[in-house]
DOVO-139470 format. One line per field, with one value per residue (C-alpha): x, y, z; residue in one letter; chain; residue number from 0. Coordinates in Angstrom, 1 decimal. Layout:
BEGIN
east	c(X / ...)
north	c(Y / ...)
up	c(Z / ...)
residu	c(A / ...)
chaine	c(A / ...)
num	c(NUM / ...)
//
This chain:
BEGIN
east	c(6.9 / 5.7 / 2.4 / 1.6 / -2.0 / -2.2 / -4.5 / -4.6 / -5.5 / -8.2 / -9.9 / -9.9 / -11.2 / -13.7 / -14.8 / -15.2 / -17.9 / -19.5 / -18.5 / -21.0 / -20.6 / -18.7 / -15.9 / -15.9 / -16.1 / -13.0 / -10.9 / -12.3 / -11.5 / -8.0 / -6.7 / -8.8 / -6.7 / -4.0 / -3.1 / -1.1 / 1.5 / 0.4 / 1.8 / 3.2 / 0.9 / 2.6 / 1.2 / -1.9 / -2.7 / -4.3 / -5.1 / -6.9 / -9.0 / -9.9 / -11.0 / -13.5 / -14.3 / -15.1 / -16.9 / -19.0 / -20.2 / -20.8 / -23.1 / -24.6 / -25.6 / -27.3 / -29.8 / -29.9 / -31.5 / -33.5 / -35.3 / -35.9 / -37.6 / -39.6 / -40.5 / -42.1 / -43.9 / -45.1 / -46.2 / -47.8 / -49.4 / -50.8 / -52.8 / -54.4 / -54.7 / -53.1 / -53.0 / -50.7 / -48.7 / -48.0 / -47.1 / -44.3 / -43.2 / -43.2 / -41.3 / -38.5 / -38.4 / -37.7 / -35.1 / -33.5 / -33.5 / -31.7 / -29.2 / -28.0 / -28.0 / -26.2 / -23.1 / -23.1 / -23.2 / -21.9 / -19.6 / -18.3 / -17.5 / -14.6 / -12.7 / -13.4 / -9.8 / -9.9 / -11.1 / -9.2 / -7.2 / -6.2 / -6.3 / -10.1 / -10.7 / -9.7 / -12.0 / -14.9 / -14.8 / -13.9 / -13.3 / -10.8 / -9.2 / -9.2 / -6.0 / -6.1 / -6.8 / -3.5 / -1.5 / -2.8 / -1.8 / 1.6 / 4.6 / 6.3 / 9.8 / 8.6 / 11.2 / 10.1 / 7.7 / 5.9 / 4.5 / 1.7 / 1.0 / 3.8 / 4.0 / 6.8 / 6.5 / 3.3 / 2.0 / 4.8 / 2.1 / 3.3 / 6.5 / 7.4 / 11.1 / 14.3 / 17.9 / 20.7 / 24.2 / 27.4 / 30.4 / 34.4 / 35.0 / 38.8 / 39.1 / 41.3 / 40.5 / 42.8 / 45.7 / 48.6 / 51.1 / 51.6 / 48.6 / 46.8 / 44.9 / 41.0 / 40.8 / 38.0 / 34.5 / 31.4 / 28.1 / 26.8 / 29.6 / 28.1 / 24.6 / 25.7 / 27.1 / 23.9 / 21.8 / 23.9 / 23.7 / 19.7 / 19.8 / 21.5 / 18.8 / 17.8 / 13.6 / 11.5 / 9.4 / 12.3 / 13.0 / 15.4 / 15.5 / 16.7 / 14.1 / 13.7 / 11.5 / 10.1 / 7.4 / 4.9 / 5.5 / 9.1 / 8.0 / 8.1 / 11.4 / 13.3 / 12.0 / 9.5 / 6.8 / 6.4 / 3.4 / 2.9 / -0.8 / -0.1 / 0.9 / 5.1 / 6.6 / 7.4 / 10.7 / 13.5 / 16.6 / 19.9 / 21.4 / 18.4 / 18.1 / 21.6 / 20.6 / 17.5 / 19.7 / 21.6 / 18.8 / 18.0 / 14.4 / 14.7 / 16.0 / 17.2 / 17.0 / 17.9 / 14.1 / 13.7 / 10.6 / 9.6 / 6.4 / 4.6 / 1.5 / 0.3 / 1.2 / -0.7 / 1.9 / 4.8 / 7.9 / 9.5 / 13.1 / 14.2 / 17.8 / 19.5 / 23.4 / 25.2 / 28.7 / 30.0 / 33.7 / 34.9 / 31.8 / 29.2 / 25.3 / 23.8 / 19.8 / 17.5 / 14.0 / 11.4 / 7.4 / 4.8 / 1.8 / -0.4 / -3.2 / -6.3 / -8.9 / -11.8 / -14.4 / -12.7 / -12.9 / -16.9 / -16.1 / -15.0 / -17.6 / -19.7 / -21.4 / -21.5 / -24.5 / -27.4 / -31.3 / -31.2 / -28.7 / -29.9 / -33.5 / -31.5 / -30.0 / -33.1 / -35.5 / -32.6 / -32.3 / -36.2 / -36.1 / -33.1 / -35.1 / -36.9 / -33.8 / -32.0 / -35.2 / -35.1 / -31.2 / -31.1 / -33.2 / -30.8 / -27.7 / -28.4 / -29.5 / -25.9 / -24.4 / -26.0 / -24.5 / -21.2 / -21.3 / -22.6 / -19.6 / -17.3 / -18.7 / -18.3 / -15.2 / -16.2 / -13.8 / -10.9 / -11.1 / -10.5 / -7.6 / -5.6 / -6.5 / -4.8 / -1.8 / -1.4 / -2.0 / -0.1 / 3.7 / 4.0 / 1.3 / 1.2 / 1.4 / 1.6 / 0.0 / -3.1 / -2.6 / -2.1 / -5.6 / -3.5 / -2.6 / -5.9 / -7.3 / -4.7 / -6.3 / -5.1 / -5.3 / -3.1 / -5.5 / -3.1 / -0.8 / 1.8 / 1.8 / 3.3 / 6.2 / 6.9 / 7.1 / 9.7 / 11.6 / 11.3 / 12.7 / 15.7 / 16.2 / 16.7 / 18.3 / 21.1 / 21.9 / 22.3 / 24.4 / 26.4 / 27.0 / 27.7 / 30.4 / 31.9 / 32.2 / 33.9 / 36.2 / 37.6 / 37.9 / 40.0 / 37.7 / 37.2 / 33.7 / 33.6 / 30.9 / 28.7 / 29.1 / 28.1 / 25.1 / 24.3 / 24.5 / 21.9 / 19.7 / 19.5 / 19.1 / 17.2 / 14.9 / 14.3 / 15.5 / 12.6 / 13.0 / 9.9 / 7.2 / 5.5 / 5.9 / 1.8 / 2.3 / 3.2 / -0.5 / -2.1 / -4.9 / -5.1 / -7.9 / -9.1 / -9.1 / -5.5 / -3.8 / 0.4 / 2.2 / 5.4 / 8.4 / 10.3 / 9.3 / 11.7 / 14.2 / 14.9 / 16.0 / 18.5 / 22.2 / 23.2 / 23.9 / 27.5 / 30.3 / 30.7 / 33.7 / 32.2 / 29.3 / 28.9 / 29.6 / 31.9 / 29.4)
north	c(-6.8 / -10.1 / -10.4 / -6.8 / -7.9 / -10.9 / -11.5 / -7.8 / -6.2 / -9.6 / -8.3 / -4.6 / -4.7 / -7.1 / -4.5 / -2.3 / -4.3 / -5.6 / -2.7 / -0.2 / 3.3 / 5.0 / 2.8 / 3.5 / 7.0 / 6.7 / 5.3 / 7.4 / 10.9 / 9.4 / 9.4 / 12.9 / 14.7 / 16.7 / 18.7 / 16.3 / 13.8 / 10.2 / 7.3 / 4.2 / 1.2 / -2.1 / -5.2 / -3.2 / -2.5 / 0.6 / 1.2 / -2.1 / -1.1 / 2.2 / 0.5 / -1.4 / 1.5 / 3.7 / 0.5 / -0.1 / 3.5 / 4.1 / 0.8 / 2.6 / 5.9 / 4.0 / 2.3 / 5.5 / 7.3 / 4.0 / 4.2 / 7.9 / 7.6 / 4.7 / 6.6 / 9.6 / 6.8 / 5.1 / 8.0 / 9.2 / 5.4 / 5.9 / 9.1 / 7.6 / 4.0 / 2.4 / -1.2 / 0.4 / 2.2 / -1.0 / -2.8 / -0.1 / -0.3 / -4.5 / -4.1 / -1.5 / -3.9 / -7.1 / -4.5 / -3.9 / -7.6 / -8.9 / -6.0 / -7.1 / -11.1 / -10.0 / -8.3 / -11.2 / -14.1 / -12.8 / -10.1 / -11.0 / -14.3 / -12.7 / -12.3 / -15.9 / -17.4 / -19.7 / -17.9 / -14.7 / -13.3 / -9.6 / -9.4 / -11.1 / -8.2 / -5.6 / -7.2 / -7.6 / -4.1 / -2.1 / 1.4 / 3.9 / 5.8 / 9.4 / 11.3 / 13.6 / 10.7 / 8.7 / 11.6 / 10.7 / 6.8 / 5.8 / 5.3 / 1.8 / 4.2 / 6.4 / 7.4 / 10.4 / 10.2 / 13.2 / 12.6 / 14.8 / 15.0 / 12.7 / 9.6 / 9.4 / 5.9 / 6.1 / 3.0 / 0.4 / -0.4 / 0.0 / -0.3 / -3.9 / -2.9 / -1.5 / -0.8 / 1.4 / 2.0 / 4.2 / 3.2 / 4.6 / 4.7 / 5.8 / 2.6 / 0.1 / -3.8 / -5.8 / -6.9 / -9.2 / -7.3 / -3.7 / -1.6 / -0.7 / 2.6 / 2.1 / 3.3 / 6.3 / 5.3 / 7.2 / 6.0 / 5.8 / 2.9 / 1.5 / 1.5 / 0.3 / -2.7 / -3.9 / -3.4 / -6.0 / -8.3 / -7.8 / -8.1 / -11.6 / -13.3 / -13.5 / -13.5 / -11.1 / -10.8 / -8.6 / -4.9 / -3.0 / 0.7 / 4.5 / 6.7 / 9.9 / 11.0 / 14.8 / 16.7 / 17.8 / 21.6 / 21.1 / 20.3 / 23.7 / 24.5 / 21.4 / 22.2 / 19.3 / 21.3 / 21.5 / 23.7 / 25.3 / 24.5 / 20.5 / 17.6 / 16.7 / 14.9 / 11.2 / 10.4 / 12.4 / 12.2 / 10.9 / 14.4 / 15.8 / 12.8 / 13.6 / 17.6 / 16.9 / 14.0 / 16.5 / 18.9 / 18.4 / 18.6 / 15.4 / 11.8 / 9.4 / 5.4 / 2.3 / 0.7 / -3.1 / -4.5 / -8.4 / -9.4 / -12.5 / -14.3 / -13.1 / -9.4 / -9.5 / -9.8 / -6.7 / -6.5 / -3.3 / -2.3 / 1.0 / 1.6 / 5.0 / 5.9 / 9.2 / 10.4 / 12.6 / 13.4 / 9.8 / 8.7 / 6.5 / 6.0 / 3.5 / 3.2 / 0.1 / 0.4 / -2.7 / -2.2 / -4.7 / -4.2 / -7.0 / -9.0 / -7.3 / -6.7 / -8.7 / -6.7 / -6.2 / -10.2 / -10.3 / -12.2 / -15.1 / -15.5 / -16.0 / -19.7 / -21.4 / -20.9 / -23.3 / -22.8 / -22.2 / -19.7 / -18.2 / -17.8 / -16.6 / -14.1 / -13.5 / -12.2 / -10.5 / -8.4 / -8.0 / -6.5 / -4.0 / -3.0 / 0.0 / 1.3 / 0.7 / 2.5 / 5.7 / 5.7 / 6.7 / 9.9 / 11.0 / 9.6 / 12.0 / 14.7 / 14.5 / 14.4 / 17.5 / 19.7 / 17.9 / 19.3 / 22.7 / 22.7 / 21.6 / 24.5 / 27.1 / 26.0 / 26.3 / 23.1 / 24.3 / 27.6 / 26.7 / 24.6 / 27.3 / 30.1 / 28.0 / 27.5 / 31.1 / 32.3 / 29.8 / 29.9 / 26.2 / 24.7 / 20.9 / 18.9 / 15.8 / 12.4 / 11.0 / 7.4 / 4.9 / 3.0 / -0.3 / 0.5 / 1.8 / -2.0 / -3.5 / -5.4 / -6.1 / -9.8 / -12.5 / -14.5 / -17.8 / -18.8 / -19.3 / -15.5 / -14.8 / -17.2 / -15.8 / -12.4 / -13.1 / -15.2 / -12.4 / -10.0 / -12.0 / -12.8 / -8.8 / -8.3 / -10.9 / -9.6 / -6.3 / -6.7 / -9.4 / -6.9 / -4.0 / -6.5 / -7.1 / -3.9 / -2.6 / -5.1 / -4.5 / -1.3 / -2.0 / -1.0 / -2.7 / -4.4 / -6.0 / -3.6 / -4.4 / -8.2 / -7.7 / -6.2 / -8.5 / -11.8 / -9.2 / -8.6 / -11.9 / -14.0 / -12.2 / -10.8 / -7.0 / -4.5 / -1.6 / 1.5 / 3.8 / 1.3 / -2.0 / -5.0 / -4.9 / -7.8 / -10.3 / -9.9 / -10.7 / -13.3 / -16.2 / -17.0 / -18.6 / -18.5 / -17.6 / -19.6 / -19.5 / -18.8 / -17.6 / -16.2 / -18.5 / -21.7 / -20.2 / -19.2 / -21.9 / -23.9 / -21.0 / -21.0 / -22.0 / -19.5 / -17.8 / -20.2 / -20.1 / -17.9 / -15.1 / -15.0 / -12.0 / -13.6 / -16.3 / -19.3)
up	c(-10.0 / -9.6 / -7.8 / -8.1 / -8.8 / -5.8 / -3.1 / -1.5 / -5.7 / -5.9 / -2.4 / -3.2 / -6.5 / -5.3 / -2.4 / -5.3 / -6.4 / -3.4 / -0.8 / -2.2 / -3.6 / -0.7 / -0.7 / -4.7 / -4.3 / -1.6 / -4.4 / -7.0 / -5.3 / -4.0 / -7.6 / -8.5 / -6.1 / -8.0 / -5.5 / -2.8 / -3.3 / -3.9 / -1.4 / -2.6 / -2.7 / -1.8 / -3.6 / -4.5 / -8.2 / -7.7 / -11.6 / -11.6 / -8.6 / -10.0 / -13.2 / -11.7 / -9.1 / -12.4 / -14.2 / -11.3 / -10.2 / -13.9 / -14.0 / -10.8 / -12.4 / -15.2 / -12.4 / -10.7 / -13.7 / -14.3 / -11.0 / -11.0 / -13.8 / -12.7 / -9.5 / -11.8 / -14.3 / -11.2 / -9.9 / -12.9 / -12.6 / -9.4 / -10.3 / -13.5 / -12.6 / -9.5 / -11.2 / -13.5 / -10.5 / -8.2 / -11.6 / -12.5 / -8.7 / -8.7 / -12.2 / -10.4 / -7.2 / -9.7 / -11.3 / -8.1 / -6.8 / -10.4 / -9.7 / -6.5 / -7.5 / -10.6 / -8.5 / -5.7 / -8.1 / -11.4 / -11.2 / -8.0 / -9.7 / -11.4 / -8.0 / -6.4 / -5.5 / -8.0 / -10.9 / -10.4 / -13.4 / -13.6 / -17.4 / -17.5 / -14.8 / -16.8 / -20.1 / -17.6 / -16.6 / -19.3 / -18.7 / -19.5 / -16.7 / -17.5 / -17.8 / -15.1 / -12.5 / -14.1 / -12.4 / -8.7 / -9.1 / -7.9 / -10.3 / -10.3 / -10.3 / -7.4 / -5.7 / -3.3 / -0.6 / 0.7 / 3.7 / 6.0 / 10.0 / 11.7 / 9.8 / 7.4 / 6.5 / 4.6 / 3.6 / 5.1 / 7.9 / 11.5 / 12.9 / 14.3 / 15.6 / 15.2 / 16.2 / 15.6 / 16.6 / 15.9 / 14.4 / 15.0 / 11.7 / 12.6 / 15.0 / 13.3 / 13.5 / 15.4 / 14.0 / 14.8 / 13.0 / 12.3 / 13.1 / 9.9 / 9.6 / 8.0 / 4.6 / 3.5 / 2.7 / 2.1 / 3.4 / -0.2 / -0.6 / 2.5 / 1.6 / -1.7 / -0.3 / 1.5 / -1.5 / -3.2 / -0.3 / -0.3 / -4.0 / -3.7 / -2.1 / -5.9 / -5.4 / -7.7 / -4.6 / -3.1 / -4.0 / -2.8 / -4.0 / -2.6 / -1.2 / -0.1 / 2.4 / 3.4 / 4.7 / 2.6 / 3.6 / 2.6 / -1.0 / -2.6 / -0.6 / -1.9 / -5.7 / -6.2 / -7.7 / -11.7 / -10.9 / -7.3 / -7.8 / -9.0 / -6.6 / -6.1 / -8.4 / -7.4 / -9.2 / -9.2 / -11.0 / -9.6 / -9.2 / -8.0 / -5.4 / -4.3 / -3.8 / -1.8 / 0.3 / 1.6 / 3.2 / 6.7 / 5.5 / 4.0 / 5.0 / 2.3 / 3.2 / 1.5 / 1.0 / 1.5 / 0.5 / 0.9 / -0.8 / 0.5 / 0.8 / -2.4 / -1.4 / 1.6 / 4.3 / 3.1 / 5.6 / 5.0 / 6.0 / 5.9 / 6.5 / 7.1 / 7.4 / 8.1 / 8.8 / 11.1 / 11.1 / 12.0 / 13.6 / 11.2 / 12.5 / 11.1 / 11.7 / 10.5 / 10.6 / 10.1 / 9.3 / 8.5 / 6.3 / 7.6 / 5.7 / 4.4 / 7.1 / 7.4 / 6.3 / 2.9 / 2.2 / 1.5 / -2.0 / 0.0 / 2.0 / -0.9 / -1.1 / -4.2 / -6.5 / -5.5 / -5.3 / -1.3 / -1.3 / -4.6 / -2.9 / 0.1 / -1.4 / -3.7 / 0.0 / 1.1 / -2.1 / -2.2 / 1.4 / 0.3 / -2.9 / -1.1 / -0.3 / -3.7 / -5.3 / -3.0 / -3.1 / -6.8 / -6.8 / -3.4 / -5.4 / -8.8 / -6.3 / -4.6 / -7.8 / -8.9 / -6.3 / -6.6 / -10.7 / -9.5 / -6.8 / -9.5 / -12.0 / -9.5 / -8.1 / -4.7 / -3.5 / -5.7 / -5.1 / -0.7 / -1.9 / -4.4 / -1.7 / 0.8 / -1.5 / -2.4 / 1.2 / 2.8 / 2.7 / 3.5 / 2.3 / 3.2 / -0.1 / 1.7 / 0.7 / 2.5 / 4.0 / 1.3 / 0.6 / 0.9 / 4.6 / 5.1 / 4.3 / 6.0 / 9.5 / 12.8 / 12.7 / 10.8 / 8.8 / 9.1 / 11.7 / 9.6 / 8.6 / 11.7 / 11.9 / 8.2 / 9.2 / 11.8 / 9.5 / 6.9 / 9.4 / 10.8 / 7.0 / 6.3 / 9.4 / 9.0 / 5.4 / 6.4 / 9.0 / 7.4 / 4.5 / 7.2 / 8.8 / 5.6 / 4.2 / 7.2 / 7.5 / 3.9 / 4.6 / 8.2 / 10.5 / 14.1 / 13.8 / 17.1 / 18.5 / 15.5 / 16.2 / 20.0 / 18.5 / 15.8 / 18.6 / 20.7 / 17.6 / 15.8 / 19.4 / 21.2 / 18.7 / 17.6 / 19.7 / 19.9 / 20.7 / 22.0 / 20.8 / 21.1 / 18.5 / 17.8 / 15.4 / 18.1 / 19.4 / 15.9 / 16.3 / 13.9 / 11.3 / 8.4 / 4.5 / 3.1 / 1.3 / 1.7 / -1.5 / 0.6 / -0.5 / 1.7 / -0.5 / -2.8 / -0.9 / 1.1 / -2.1 / -2.7 / -2.2 / 1.1 / 4.0 / 4.2 / 6.4 / 10.0 / 9.4 / 7.6 / 10.1 / 12.3 / 16.0 / 15.5 / 16.1)
residu	c(M / K / G / S / S / G / E / A / T / R / L / A / A / A / H / A / V / L / G / G / T / A / F / R / R / K / V / I / E / R / A / S / D / R / Y / H / A / V / A / P / E / L / G / L / D / L / P / L / V / L / Q / V / A / L / W / M / E / N / R / R / H / R / Y / D / W / F / F / L / A / G / I / V / L / S / S / V / G / F / A / V / A / R / P / V / G / V / L / L / V / L / G / M / A / V / V / A / V / R / K / R / L / H / E / R / F / E / L / A / R / S / F / R / R / D / E / Y / D / P / A / R / V / R / E / R / F / P / T / E / I / P / F / Q / M / T / V / G / L / P / K / P / D / Q / N / V / G / T / Y / S / K / F / V / P / F / N / G / A / G / F / E / V / G / A / W / S / F / V / I / D / A / A / R / A / K / P / S / S / G / A / P / V / M / P / T / A / F / H / V / D / E / L / L / A / A / V / E / E / A / I / A / D / L / Q / S / S / R / V / R / C / R / D / Y / V / L / L / H / G / T / D / A / E / Y / L / G / L / L / R / D / R / F / A / A / P / V / Q / H / V / S / K / D / A / F / A / G / I / R / N / S / N / S / A / R / R / Y / K / W / T / Q / I / F / D / W / G / D / E / L / V / L / S / N / F / L / Y / S / E / R / V / G / D / E / V / F / V / E / S / R / Q / F / L / L / A / P / I / A / E / A / Y / R / K / V / D / Q / I / P / N / R / T / V / R / T / W / L / G / S / A / V / R / A / L / L / M / A / P / F / E / L / L / G / G / P / F / S / I / F / L / R / V / Q / E / S / L / S / E / V / F / G / S / A / E / R / E / I / T / R / A / I / E / D / G / P / R / F / N / Y / G / A / A / T / S / L / R / Q / E / L / A / G / T / K / F / T / H / Y / F / Q / R / T / D / R / E / M / L / V / K / L / V / D / R / R / V / L / V / A / L / V / D / F / L / D / S / H / G / V / D / T / S / D / I / K / E / S / Q / S / V / I / M / N / N / G / I / I / V / H / G / G / D / V / K / A / D / S / M / A / V / G / Q / G / A / R / A / S / G / V / F / S / R / L / R / G / Q / R / A / E / S / S / A / A / S / A / V / G / G / K)
chaine	c(A / A / A / A / A / A / A / A / A / A / A / A / A / A / A / A / A / A / A / A / A / A / A / A / A / A / A / A / A / A / A / A / A / A / A / A / A / A / A / A / A / A / A / A / A / A / A / A / A / A / A / A / A / A / A / A / A / A / A / A / A / A / A / A / A / A / A / A / A / A / A / A / A / A / A / A / A / A / A / A / A / A / A / A / A / A / A / A / A / A / A / A / A / A / A / A / A / A / A / A / A / A / A / A / A / A / A / A / A / A / A / A / A / A / A / A / A / A / A / A / A / A / A / A / A / A / A / A / A / A / A / A / A / A / A / A / A / A / A / A / A / A / A / A / A / A / A / A / A / A / A / A / A / A / A / A / A / A / A / A / A / A / A / A / A / A / A / A / A / A / A / A / A / A / A / A / A / A / A / A / A / A / A / A / A / A / A / A / A / A / A / A / A / A / A / A / A / A / A / A / A / A / A / A / A / A / A / A / A / A / A / A / A / A / A / A / A / A / A / A / A / A / A / A / A / A / A / A / A / A / A / A / A / A / A / A / A / A / A / A / A / A / A / A / A / A / A / A / A / A / A / A / A / A / A / A / A / A / A / A / A / A / A / A / A / A / A / A / A / A / A / A / A / A / A / A / A / A / A / A / A / A / A / A / A / A / A / A / A / A / A / A / A / A / A / A / A / A / A / A / A / A / A / A / A / A / A / A / A / A / A / A / A / A / A / A / A / A / A / A / A / A / A / A / A / A / A / A / A / A / A / A / A / A / A / A / A / A / A / A / A / A / A / A / A / A / A / A / A / A / A / A / A / A / A / A / A / A / A / A / A / A / A / A / A / A / A / A / A / A / A / A / A / A / A / A / A / A / A / A / A / A / A / A / A / A / A / A / A / A / A / A / A / A / A / A / A / A / A / A / A / A / A / A / A / A / A / A / A / A / A / A / A / A / A / A / A / A / A / A / A / A / A / A / A / A / A / A / A / A / A / A / A / A / A / A / A / A / A / A / A / A / A / A / A / A / A / A / A / A / A / A / A / A / A / A / A / A / A / A / A / A / A / A / A / A / A / A / A / A / A)
num	c(0 / 1 / 2 / 3 / 4 / 5 / 6 / 7 / 8 / 9 / 10 / 11 / 12 / 13 / 14 / 15 / 16 / 17 / 18 / 19 / 20 / 21 / 22 / 23 / 24 / 25 / 26 / 27 / 28 / 29 / 30 / 31 / 32 / 33 / 34 / 35 / 36 / 37 / 38 / 39 / 40 / 41 / 42 / 43 / 44 / 45 / 46 / 47 / 48 / 49 / 50 / 51 / 52 / 53 / 54 / 55 / 56 / 57 / 58 / 59 / 60 / 61 / 62 / 63 / 64 / 65 / 66 / 67 / 68 / 69 / 70 / 71 / 72 / 73 / 74 / 75 / 76 / 77 / 78 / 79 / 80 / 81 / 82 / 83 / 84 / 85 / 86 / 87 / 88 / 89 / 90 / 91 / 92 / 93 / 94 / 95 / 96 / 97 / 98 / 99 / 100 / 101 / 102 / 103 / 104 / 105 / 106 / 107 / 108 / 109 / 110 / 111 / 112 / 113 / 114 / 115 / 116 / 117 / 118 / 119 / 120 / 121 / 122 / 123 / 124 / 125 / 126 / 127 / 128 / 129 / 130 / 131 / 132 / 133 / 134 / 135 / 136 / 137 / 138 / 139 / 140 / 141 / 142 / 143 / 144 / 145 / 146 / 147 / 148 / 149 / 150 / 151 / 152 / 153 / 154 / 155 / 156 / 157 / 158 / 159 / 160 / 161 / 162 / 163 / 164 / 165 / 166 / 167 / 168 / 169 / 170 / 171 / 172 / 173 / 174 / 175 / 176 / 177 / 178 / 179 / 180 / 181 / 182 / 183 / 184 / 185 / 186 / 187 / 188 / 189 / 190 / 191 / 192 / 193 / 194 / 195 / 196 / 197 / 198 / 199 / 200 / 201 / 202 / 203 / 204 / 205 / 206 / 207 / 208 / 209 / 210 / 211 / 212 / 213 / 214 / 215 / 216 / 217 / 218 / 219 / 220 / 221 / 222 / 223 / 224 / 225 / 226 / 227 / 228 / 229 / 230 / 231 / 232 / 233 / 234 / 235 / 236 / 237 / 238 / 239 / 240 / 241 / 242 / 243 / 244 / 245 / 246 / 247 / 248 / 249 / 250 / 251 / 252 / 253 / 254 / 255 / 256 / 257 / 258 / 259 / 260 / 261 / 262 / 263 / 264 / 265 / 266 / 267 / 268 / 269 / 270 / 271 / 272 / 273 / 274 / 275 / 276 / 277 / 278 / 279 / 280 / 281 / 282 / 283 / 284 / 285 / 286 / 287 / 288 / 289 / 290 / 291 / 292 / 293 / 294 / 295 / 296 / 297 / 298 / 299 / 300 / 301 / 302 / 303 / 304 / 305 / 306 / 307 / 308 / 309 / 310 / 311 / 312 / 313 / 314 / 315 / 316 / 317 / 318 / 319 / 320 / 321 / 322 / 323 / 324 / 325 / 326 / 327 / 328 / 329 / 330 / 331 / 332 / 333 / 334 / 335 / 336 / 337 / 338 / 339 / 340 / 341 / 342 / 343 / 344 / 345 / 346 / 347 / 348 / 349 / 350 / 351 / 352 / 353 / 354 / 355 / 356 / 357 / 358 / 359 / 360 / 361 / 362 / 363 / 364 / 365 / 366 / 367 / 368 / 369 / 370 / 371 / 372 / 373 / 374 / 375 / 376 / 377 / 378 / 379 / 380 / 381 / 382 / 383 / 384 / 385 / 386 / 387 / 388 / 389 / 390 / 391 / 392 / 393 / 394 / 395 / 396 / 397 / 398 / 399 / 400 / 401 / 402 / 403 / 404 / 405 / 406 / 407 / 408 / 409 / 410 / 411 / 412 / 413 / 414 / 415 / 416 / 417 / 418 / 419 / 420 / 421 / 422 / 423 / 424 / 425 / 426 / 427 / 428 / 429 / 430 / 431 / 432 / 433 / 434 / 435 / 436 / 437 / 438 / 439 / 440 / 441 / 442 / 443 / 444 / 445 / 446 / 447 / 448 / 449 / 450 / 451 / 452 / 453 / 454 / 455 / 456 / 457 / 458 / 459 / 460 / 461 / 462 / 463 / 464 / 465 / 466 / 467 / 468 / 469 / 470)
//
């Protein structure tokens, strides 16, 4: 999709440079997990973030060995001739300062808003992602979401609203002539009509797809494992998709995604429908993936390189140099421990034993990285207003599509029209939750590249006769 390497990816990859080894290891460990499902990463180019994280960790390893060798040589130098030991320590301090300045003013420069280019970043941080890690990356055609705990909509953010109603598909719409019985239809036809209405937005920033959700403990039961000791599949064929959908352990949704503000604002609409006899249940849930949190925006806080800013950064780097030097050997010690653990398979053995002994191992995915990076504040006032417009835009398209489809099948839609009037005029009807986005604060540093700048110029809205509510 257009914008898959937008603002969210820029900030996440920059944090892989500036955020330290803890963040990089989180990214690497997430991709290395071969036992659990993969959560969708909306608007985040995780392979690019992983590539930067791997390159930076390899660079860190080289410095760790250099500092370890320097400490050993300086110890020998102090024993032989103290001036030699002092010179070696000062030399390592200079290297540590240069390392930090290079990260801050050179490497991070690739992620400045005015210079960021994903292709150039791939060239600047050349690292091949191991094949075993590629399995732990979300696929573009992912249509299966295997979740853990009680969070089925993993990766979509937090819920901002929902509405639902039941339609009597056997009740004919009012007619001045002889009554006409409604024609039969399947909910798949109804959902397809909604998808067509969403696709009519004609924007590369809008995506609509079928998506099935299931708990990680049901993955084996539903046949989503190629290997019992491997993560569930991310994509299933159309026939297999229909089979999963018919299980009580899974739910099929029509998932609409709208990407805005350089992928920092992602609205998701999950539409579910089920028919029981003549009654058709329709449910819509809206989720918001908020902008990247302030803690991950360090790259936008780096001042331009001047003599003053460079000297200030050099002094801070010099103060941190002792920790940098001592951290090298400690980091090597931890990696040796991890290597021994991998050789003897202690961590692997625990998981495989849990799979063998447990009748229902939880293969569910961890929270998506993009959702972990999301903050609780808007970075710009107009993000809040655009969020409201996005919600109403999708709701209107969905509701109009439902009414048009049911009208074409002779079903009475008066109840839906009343519901639409409430939804569109009074906002989202929230069931069992609060609209957290309404309390979001406004900050600085964001730049609009909104989807509405493209949508406003598209075709005019439907005529008043086709609009629900008869306004």
